[in-house]
N, C-alpha and C positions, 0 to 999 in steps of 0.2 A: 626296639624288635622283637627284644625276649620276651619282656611282660603281654605283648598280641599275642604270641605264639603260647604261651600259658594260660591267658586266657579263653584262647580259639580250642585251646584242649579239653579245658575244664566245660567249655561250653559244648562242647561236642559232644562230652558223658553225658551231663547233666540232657543232652537232646534224645541219643539213646536210650538211656534208663525212658523217658518220655515217652519213645514210641513202641518200647519193648513190650508185645502182646503176653509176653507170660507175666510182667508184674502188674498189667493192664488188666489181667485176669485175677490175680492175687495179691491183694493188698499187702504190704511187709513196711515194717518199722522206717521210719527216717531214715539216710544214712548222708553223711558230709561225707567231701573230697576238695584236697586243697592241693594247690600248683603252686611255687617260687616263682616270683619272676626272672628267678636265676638260682644256679645251684651252689653260687660262690661267690665271694666278695671280697676285691683285693686292695687292700689299703698300703698305704705310702705313710710317708713321714707327717703330711699334710692333709692329713685325712681329717675333717673337722665334722664327720658324722654325717647320717646319708638316712633317709627312709627307702623302707625298704617297701613293697607290694606282694602280698600276698591274692589269689585267684582262688575261689572257690566255687562250691555247687551243692544245692541239696538236692539230696533223690528222692525219690517216693513222696514229695514235699504235698502237705495240704495245702490246696489252693484258698479256701476258705480260713484257714489259722493264718496263710502265710497274709490273706487281705486285710486280715484282725491285728497284723505286728506281732502273734502271739510267739514267733520264733525269734529266739537272741540268741548272738554267737559269739563266744568269747577266743583271739587267738592270742596266744601265747609264744615268742620268741624265746627260749634259754638255752644261755649259755653254757658250755663246758664247767661242770662241780670240780672246784679243788679247795684244798682244807684256806682256811683265811682265819687271823688271828688278829684279837681287839684287846686293845689295849686301853687301861687309864690313868687320866695323869691328876695326881693331886700335886699341890702348892705344897712344898717340904723346907721350910727357913727361904723362902721366899724364890724356891727355884721350882719348875714346873717337872717333874720326874712322873715318870710308868714306875705305878706301883702294883695294880694288879694285872691281869691278862686271862681270856678264856681264847682258847683253841676250836675252831667247829672244823667239823669235818663233811666235804663232799656241799659243800656250800657252791649254788650255781656262781658264776663269778656276772652275769646279766643275768636280765630278766624285763623283758620286754612285753606290755599287754595291749588291746586294742582291743575295747568293745563295740557293740550296738548301743547302750547304753550305760547310766550307771553299776556299777557292781552290786549297790544294794537294792539294784529295780529288779535285775535279772533272776535270782534264787536266792534262798535263804543262806548266814551264814557257816549253816553245819554243812550244806553240799557243798561250800567252798572248801572247808577241812576237810572233807571225806576225802576231795578231788584234789588236793594241796592247790588249790588254785587259787592264781594271785601271792604277790609277793608278802600279805600279812599273813599268808595260812602256808608258807615253806616252813619245812621243817627243818631249824637248825640241829642238828647233831652234835652237841659237846663233845670232846674228846675224852675229857675227866668228867665221867654221869656222878661221882662224888661232891662236888661240887651243889649248895643249896639254891633251891629251886628261883628264890628271888634272885641271886646273882647269876644264874644264869636268863631270866627274864630281862635281867637290865642290859647282860651285853648283849643278846640277841636283838634288843630295840636297837641298841648304838650300834647293831651292826646294820641293820635296816636304812634306818636315820642317814649311815656312812652313804651306803649302795645309791640311796636317794638322793642324796644333796651331790653325789658325783654324778648323776643321768645313769648310772649301768640300770637302775632298777626305775622304770618309768611307766606310768598308764594313759592311753590315748582313749578316753571318753569320746563314742563317737566316730571311732578309728576303724570300723565295720560298717562298711554300707550295703545294701541290698541293692543291686543291680536290675532286678527282676524279682520275680518270685522265687525263683531258683536260684539265682546268678547272685555272687557277691564278693566285694574287694576290701582288703583290710590292711593299713598303714602301723607297721611297727617302725619305730624310732631306733636308728643303729646311733650310740653313743660314739663321741669323738674318741674317746677309749677302750674302744670295744674290744675286749679278748681274743685274738687267733685263737682258731681252734673246730671243732664240729658243734653247731648250734641246731637245736630241734627245734621245729617250728609244729605246735599244736591246736588243732581247733575244735574248742568244744561246742557242741550242738546244745540248744536248752529248748525245749516248747511247751510254754505256759510254765514256766517256771521248774522245770523238771529236765534235767539230764537225760539227754537220748541218746547221741556216739560223740566220738573223740576221732579225729584223723592227724596225722604228722607226716613230717619231710624235714631234709634233714640241710643245713645251709654251712657250706663252709667260707671260714674268714681267715683271710692268710696275706703275709706281706708280702709286697710286691718291688720286683729295682732292686737298688744295694740294701735297702731294709730289711728284704727276705734273704738276701747273702748273708749279710750278720745275723743274721736270727739262727740260719740253717749251719753255720759254723759255729756258732755259742753255742748250738745244742749238738751238735755232731762232735765237736772238737773242745768242751768246753774244756778241760787242762791245760790246754795249747792259747785256749782263747785267755784264759783266764791270765796266765801268764804273759800272755801278748801285751793287754789291759793295763798289769804292773807296769811293764816295761815303758810301754805308752805314756803312762803317767811319771812314771820317775824321768825320762827322757822330757815331757813338758816342763815339770820342774825345774830340770838343768838348765833348760835352755830360758825360761825364765829370769833365773838367776841372773845368766848371762846377760842378758839385755837389758834387766832395771837395776843392774848392781850399780851404785855409787864407788867411783873411782878416788 
């Protein structure tokens, strides 16, 4: 029902733009608007991932360009930015140990992309770099600028590979579909381990390979039920929570010793 309401709201905006006399008399640049099927997602311990639907509309779209399929849309759902430490393991005397590490600042914890076509078919690589669009074009800021460029590049590639392997960075080619000349629907994937916090949905409009406009909306992902209570206590009363966790571990160990001891 929430998705239907979002779709109807976007459709009404598109219809209003189409019948507005002022816009009919004064052609303007195309614009893009998006609306989420929901503004928040609640997850529990059994959360196994989900698909998020994003509806949108084009304003002042050229019917000829639309019929020729020369409008492309890329939708991104970007998670909150946090510091990340990447470590490299090497074998020393037959044992795998952490020898080197690199810390990156303000790295999006998750990054899901949906496109009308493969990225290489939408626009050129320089446009993606300028827009910081796509996981391969996200700038990973190293905490230590003194490291060699080769080292930073190696750890950056390892970070992207790890994010992709865990499903936090994903790409859904064909995940954006036009429902009409003005309306579209995008589907982005929420990984089972998606982080809580404020996520930002962004839609990029391209016309014949040229970037035109961007629109954005916010999505709140939060824990629910018992997990939310534990999460809130751990953050609001971190010291007491730490004491409780250590005490519980000690109590569990002591009880385990009593149960399994041999007389």
